[in-house]
Structures are given as structure tokens and as C-alpha cells.
NUKE-698159 format. One record per residue (C-alpha): residue number from 1; x, y, z. Coordinates in nm, 2 decimals, m for minus. Layout:
NODE     i     east    north       up
NODE   NUM        X        Y        Z
...
//
This chain:
NODE     i     east    north       up
NODE     1   m12.30    m9.78     7.26
NODE     2   m12.13    m9.50     7.44
NODE     3   m11.79    m9.51     7.30
NODE     4   m12.00    m9.56     6.96
NODE     5   m12.15    m9.19     7.04
NODE     6   m11.82    m9.07     7.15
NODE     7   m11.63    m9.18     6.85
NODE     8   m11.84    m9.01     6.61
NODE     9   m11.86    m8.71     6.80
NODE    10   m11.43    m8.71     6.87
NODE    11   m11.43    m8.79     6.50
NODE    12   m11.23    m9.11     6.62
NODE    13   m11.25    m9.46     6.43
NODE    14   m11.42    m9.72     6.72
NODE    15   m11.18    m9.95     6.69
NODE    16   m10.92    m9.69     6.83
NODE    17   m11.12    m9.56     7.09
NODE    18   m11.16    m9.94     7.22
NODE    19   m10.79    m9.98     7.20
NODE    20   m10.70    m9.66     7.40
NODE    21   m11.01    m9.74     7.64
NODE    22   m10.84   m10.09     7.66
NODE    23   m10.48    m9.91     7.72
NODE    24   m10.61    m9.72     8.00
NODE    25   m10.77   m10.00     8.20
NODE    26   m10.47   m10.22     8.17
NODE    27   m10.24    m9.92     8.29
NODE    28   m10.51    m9.90     8.59
NODE    29   m10.51   m10.26     8.65
NODE    30   m10.07   m10.24     8.64
NODE    31   m10.12    m9.99     8.89
NODE    32   m10.28   m10.19     9.14
NODE    33   m10.09   m10.42     9.08
NODE    34    m9.81   m10.28     9.15
NODE    35    m9.93   m10.14     9.46
NODE    36   m10.05   m10.45     9.59
NODE    37    m9.71   m10.61     9.53
NODE    38    m9.55   m10.31     9.71
NODE    39    m9.80   m10.38    10.00
NODE    40    m9.72   m10.76    10.02
NODE    41    m9.29   m10.67    10.01
NODE    42    m9.39   m10.42    10.32
NODE    43    m9.59   m10.63    10.52
NODE    44    m9.36   m10.91    10.41
NODE    45    m9.05   m10.69    10.56
NODE    46    m9.21   m10.60    10.89
NODE    47    m9.33   m10.95    10.92
NODE    48    m8.90   m11.07    10.90
NODE    49    m8.83   m10.76    11.11
NODE    50    m9.09   m10.86    11.36
NODE    51    m9.00   m11.24    11.37
NODE    52    m8.59   m11.13    11.38
NODE    53    m8.64   m10.93    11.68
NODE    54    m8.82   m11.19    11.85
NODE    55    m8.61   m11.41    11.82
NODE    56    m8.35   m11.18    11.92
NODE    57    m8.54   m11.09    12.26
NODE    58    m8.55   m11.49    12.31
NODE    59    m8.18   m11.51    12.29
NODE    60    m8.12   m11.20    12.49
NODE    61    m8.40   m11.35    12.77
NODE    62    m8.19   m11.67    12.74
NODE    63    m7.84   m11.52    12.78
NODE    64    m7.95   m11.32    13.05
NODE    65    m8.16   m11.60    13.22
NODE    66    m7.80   m11.81    13.23
NODE    67    m7.56   m11.55    13.30
NODE    68    m7.76   m11.40    13.58
NODE    69    m7.85   m11.75    13.74
NODE    70    m7.49   m11.85    13.73
NODE    71    m7.37   m11.49    13.88
NODE    72    m7.67   m11.58    14.17
NODE    73    m7.57   m11.88    14.23
NODE    74    m7.29   m12.04    14.16
NODE    75    m7.07   m11.79    14.10
NODE    76    m7.19   m11.65    14.44
NODE    77    m7.09   m11.94    14.63
NODE    78    m6.77   m11.99    14.50
NODE    79    m6.64   m11.66    14.57
NODE    80    m6.83   m11.62    14.93
NODE    81    m6.57   m11.95    14.95
NODE    82    m6.30   m11.78    14.83
NODE    83    m6.31   m11.51    15.12
NODE    84    m6.15   m11.23    14.90
NODE    85    m6.40   m10.94    14.95
NODE    86    m6.22   m10.74    14.65
NODE    87    m6.29   m11.00    14.46
NODE    88    m6.65   m11.07    14.52
NODE    89    m6.69   m10.67    14.48
NODE    90    m6.55   m10.73    14.10
NODE    91    m6.76   m10.95    14.02
NODE    92    m7.07   m10.77    14.18
NODE    93    m6.95   m10.47    13.97
NODE    94    m6.92   m10.73    13.64
NODE    95    m7.28   m10.84    13.71
NODE    96    m7.44   m10.50    13.75
NODE    97    m7.28   m10.38    13.46
NODE    98    m7.44   m10.68    13.25
NODE    99    m7.76   m10.59    13.39
NODE   100    m7.72   m10.25    13.29
NODE   101    m7.69   m10.32    12.97
NODE   102    m8.03   m10.50    12.92
NODE   103    m8.36   m10.37    12.87
NODE   104    m8.50   m10.47    13.19
NODE   105    m8.89   m10.43    12.99
NODE   106    m8.82   m10.71    12.76
NODE   107    m8.63   m10.97    13.04
NODE   108    m8.90   m11.23    13.20
NODE   109    m8.97   m11.24    13.56
NODE   110    m8.70   m11.53    13.67
NODE   111    m8.43   m11.27    13.55
NODE   112    m8.55   m10.98    13.67
NODE   113    m8.57   m11.19    14.03
NODE   114    m8.17   m11.31    13.95
NODE   115    m8.11   m10.98    13.92
NODE   116    m8.24   m10.87    14.26
NODE   117    m8.01   m11.17    14.42
NODE   118    m7.71   m11.01    14.25
NODE   119    m7.81   m10.64    14.40
NODE   120    m7.86   m10.80    14.76
NODE   121    m7.53   m11.01    14.71
NODE   122    m7.38   m10.64    14.58
NODE   123    m7.54   m10.49    14.89
NODE   124    m7.40   m10.73    15.12
NODE   125    m7.04   m10.71    15.02
NODE   126    m7.09   m10.32    15.02
NODE   127    m7.22   m10.33    15.38
NODE   128    m6.91   m10.53    15.45
NODE   129    m6.70   m10.30    15.28
NODE   130    m6.85    m9.97    15.49
NODE   131    m7.03    m9.82    15.20
NODE   132    m7.36    m9.81    15.38
NODE   133    m7.52    m9.58    15.11
NODE   134    m7.44    m9.79    14.81
NODE   135    m7.56   m10.12    14.97
NODE   136    m7.88    m9.93    15.05
NODE   137    m7.94    m9.84    14.72
NODE   138    m7.89   m10.14    14.60
NODE   139    m8.09   m10.33    14.86
NODE   140    m8.39   m10.07    14.82
NODE   141    m8.39   m10.13    14.43
NODE   142    m8.38   m10.50    14.47
NODE   143    m8.68   m10.48    14.69
NODE   144    m8.89   m10.27    14.42
NODE   145    m8.81   m10.56    14.19
NODE   146    m8.90   m10.84    14.43
NODE   147    m9.21   m10.62    14.55
NODE   148    m9.34   m10.59    14.19
NODE   149    m9.26   m10.98    14.09
NODE   150    m9.48   m11.06    14.44
NODE   151    m9.79   m10.83    14.33
NODE   152    m9.81   m10.99    14.02
NODE   153    m9.85   m11.35    14.20
NODE   154    m9.90   m11.30    14.53
NODE   155    m9.96   m11.63    14.62
NODE   156    m9.64   m11.75    14.46
NODE   157    m9.42   m11.93    14.73
NODE   158    m9.07   m11.86    14.57
NODE   159    m9.18   m11.47    14.49
NODE   160    m9.28   m11.44    14.86
NODE   161    m8.94   m11.59    14.95
NODE   162    m8.76   m11.31    14.74
NODE   163    m8.95   m11.04    14.89
NODE   164    m8.86   m11.16    15.22
NODE   165    m8.50   m11.17    15.17
NODE   166    m8.55   m10.78    15.04
NODE   167    m8.70   m10.69    15.35
NODE   168    m8.46   m10.83    15.57
NODE   169    m8.17   m10.66    15.42
NODE   170    m8.36   m10.33    15.39
NODE   171    m8.43   m10.38    15.77
NODE   172    m8.07   m10.45    15.79
NODE   173    m7.92   m10.17    15.63
NODE   174    m8.13    m9.95    15.87
NODE   175    m8.01   m10.11    16.15
NODE   176    m7.67   m10.07    16.08
NODE   177    m7.77    m9.70    16.03
NODE   178    m7.88    m9.70    16.36
NODE   179    m8.24    m9.61    16.26
NODE   180    m8.42    m9.94    16.46
NODE   181    m8.75    m9.80    16.42
NODE   182    m8.74    m9.86    16.03
NODE   183    m8.51   m10.14    16.12
NODE   184    m8.80   m10.31    16.29
NODE   185    m9.05   m10.28    16.00
NODE   186    m8.87   m10.46    15.78
NODE   187    m8.77   m10.75    16.01
NODE   188    m9.15   m10.79    16.09
NODE   189    m9.24   m10.76    15.70
NODE   190    m8.99   m11.07    15.68
NODE   191    m9.13   m11.22    15.96
NODE   192    m9.51   m11.18    15.82
NODE   193    m9.39   m11.30    15.43
NODE   194    m9.20   m11.58    15.67
NODE   195    m9.51   m11.70    15.82
NODE   196    m9.67   m11.70    15.50
NODE   197    m9.47   m11.93    15.35
NODE   198    m9.55   m12.18    15.61
NODE   199    m9.92   m12.14    15.59
NODE   200    m9.87   m12.24    15.21
NODE   201    m9.66   m12.52    15.32
NODE   202    m9.66   m12.63    15.66
NODE   203    m9.43   m12.96    15.61
NODE   204    m9.13   m12.75    15.46
NODE   205    m8.87   m12.70    15.71
NODE   206    m8.68   m12.47    15.47
NODE   207    m8.98   m12.22    15.55
NODE   208    m9.01   m12.34    15.91
NODE   209    m8.62   m12.20    15.91
NODE   210    m8.73   m11.88    15.77
NODE   211    m8.99   m11.81    16.07
NODE   212    m8.71   m11.89    16.31
NODE   213    m8.42   m11.68    16.13
NODE   214    m8.71   m11.38    16.16
NODE   215    m8.76   m11.41    16.50
NODE   216    m8.38   m11.44    16.56
NODE   217    m8.34   m11.12    16.44
NODE   218    m8.59   m10.96    16.58
NODE   219    m8.47   m11.10    16.90
NODE   220    m8.15   m10.93    16.86
NODE   221    m8.31   m10.64    16.77
NODE   222    m8.50   m10.60    17.07
NODE   223    m8.17   m10.70    17.22
NODE   224    m7.92   m10.45    17.14
NODE   225    m8.13   m10.15    16.99
NODE   226    m8.41   m10.12    17.21
NODE   227    m8.28   m10.27    17.54
NODE   228    m8.58   m10.49    17.57
NODE   229    m8.42   m10.85    17.70
NODE   230    m8.79   m11.00    17.78
NODE   231    m8.92   m10.91    17.45
NODE   232    m8.60   m11.04    17.32
NODE   233    m8.62   m11.38    17.55
NODE   234    m8.95   m11.43    17.35
NODE   235    m8.81   m11.39    17.02
NODE   236    m8.53   m11.63    17.10
NODE   237    m8.76   m11.89    17.24
NODE   238    m9.00   m11.90    16.96
NODE   239    m8.69   m11.95    16.72
NODE   240    m8.53   m12.25    16.94
NODE   241    m8.84   m12.43    16.97
NODE   242    m8.87   m12.40    16.56
NODE   243    m8.52   m12.52    16.53
NODE   244    m8.55   m12.80    16.73
NODE   245    m8.88   m12.92    16.58
NODE   246    m8.69   m12.92    16.26
NODE   247    m8.40   m13.12    16.42
NODE   248    m8.65   m13.40    16.47
NODE   249    m8.68   m13.46    16.09
NODE   250    m8.30   m13.41    16.04
NODE   251    m8.09   m13.51    16.34
NODE   252    m7.77   m13.47    16.17
NODE   253    m7.81   m13.17    15.97
NODE   254    m7.52   m12.95    16.09
NODE   255    m7.70   m12.65    15.99
NODE   256    m7.99   m12.72    16.21
NODE   257    m7.74   m12.79    16.48
NODE   258    m7.57   m12.48    16.44
NODE   259    m7.88   m12.26    16.43
NODE   260    m7.97   m12.44    16.75
NODE   261    m7.66   m12.36    16.95
NODE   262    m7.68   m12.03    16.82
NODE   263    m8.05   m11.97    16.95
NODE   264    m7.93   m12.13    17.30
NODE   265    m7.68   m11.86    17.28
NODE   266    m7.90   m11.55    17.22
NODE   267    m8.17   m11.66    17.45
NODE   268    m7.88   m11.74    17.75
NODE   269    m7.78   m11.37    17.66
NODE   270    m8.13   m11.23    17.72
NODE   271    m8.18   m11.42    18.03
NODE   272    m7.89   m11.31    18.18
NODE   273    m7.93   m10.96    18.10
NODE   274    m8.30   m11.01    18.21
NODE   275    m8.16   m11.12    18.56
NODE   276    m8.24   m11.44    18.54
NODE   277    m7.91   m11.61    18.57
NODE   278    m7.99   m11.98    18.67
NODE   279    m8.19   m12.02    18.33
NODE   280    m7.89   m11.84    18.17
NODE   281    m7.62   m12.07    18.30
//
């Protein structure tokens, strides 16, 4: 009815006006359709890009995880047995350069933990080379990583162990720099973490051995750095008792026997310095 009225007022035939109206509707429909298709294309493109990015990230994580694990374990042991510090330091540099090219925010926790192990290995080698400043930087960076990972999962035994190693190495480098107070704080943190591991799994010989290592380290510090042989004697006694307990489960384990021998030697040193010569003998 409206179109009939408009046709009379405009002096246009009704069928022509109806055709124009239909064409206008078709143009509007076409515009909506084109817009919809374009929108779908954009969404599809973004989806494909997101899937590709996810696949690239997964591939990067897998590559980093595999290479990181190799560098932190097999390659580390192989170059240690080779006995060449220059070779070990070259591998350290290659490993750290590789991680430097990664987006750390996109790496999974296990790969970040492996990177921390590489940093600790590099720090150890730099300490042997005499570059204490670089070693300290690497040990402290490793500790920041292991501390963040532990904060995310505070009861994870592996993360507690990794943080314990970080505390030991940071304490060790401070000891090498002559800072006994800071070194003691690091070694005590190491001991507390080792005790936590034993609380989680009292039957684990590996965790028990960590407490012995921690006690032995505190004993050496008390004897060498602080000149407190009685305190050192208590630490060495604890280490020895723990290692002898482990030896009952592993009577033929050469590593445990060497640890017992080492603890006995340190205990004898502390007794000798403390004036208890018969016990030292």
C-alpha cells in the first residue's frame, strides 16, 4: 500500500518501483553476505594461525626439552669423564647460547629445570676456571629459576631437590669468595631442604644421603671457615651415622663406602683439632 502511494506521488509505475525495491533488498543482502564471508575468513585465518603457533610452540618445547635433557645429563657426564675443562666450558657456552635463543616464558617447567642444571654445571666449570664472578651469576640465576618452580609446587620432591642443589652452589661460591656468613646461610638452607625430602620419603636412601652431604658441608665450613671444631665434630658425626645406616641397605655400594671414609676422615680432623687425639687416631 505504501509503494502504491509512493508510485502515484512520484509518477512511477508500481511494477518499476517494486523492482527497484527488490534490487535494493538484494544489494543489502549481498553486502551482509560478503561481510559474513569476510568475517568467517578472518576467523578461519586466525584459527589456522593459532593452531600453527601452538604447533610451533609444542615443537619448540619438545626440541628444547630433548636437547636440554641431553645437555644436563648424558653430555654432562660424558664431558666430566673426559677431564678437559676447556671442552666442558665450550659445551656450557653452546648450551647456554641455545637457551638464550628460547622464549623462556613459553618453556615448560621441566625444561626450565634442565636449564637451571646447565647453569649450575657452567657455574661449576667457571669456578674451577677461577672465574668466580661469572660462576656466582650463573648459580644465582639457577637458584631464581628453581625457587620459582618450587614456589609453584612446594611439595614436589624433585623441585625441592633442585632448589637444594641451588642453595648448595650459591653457598659454595660465597664460601669461595670468603663470605662465611652468607655461605653458612646457603648451606643451612640446603640442609633444611634435604630434611624435607627425608620427611616426605624416609625410606629413600638418596634423600638420606643428601642430609649426610649437607651435614658434612656444614662441618667443613665450621672447621675451615669458623674454626669451631666441636661444632664441626657434631656435623661430621651426623653425616657418618646417616651414611652407615645407608650402608646397611647397600653393603657393596662403593659410593656409600667412599662417603663413609670421607666422613671418618673429616671427623678425625675435627677431633684432632679439638685435642681429642685418641679418638682421632
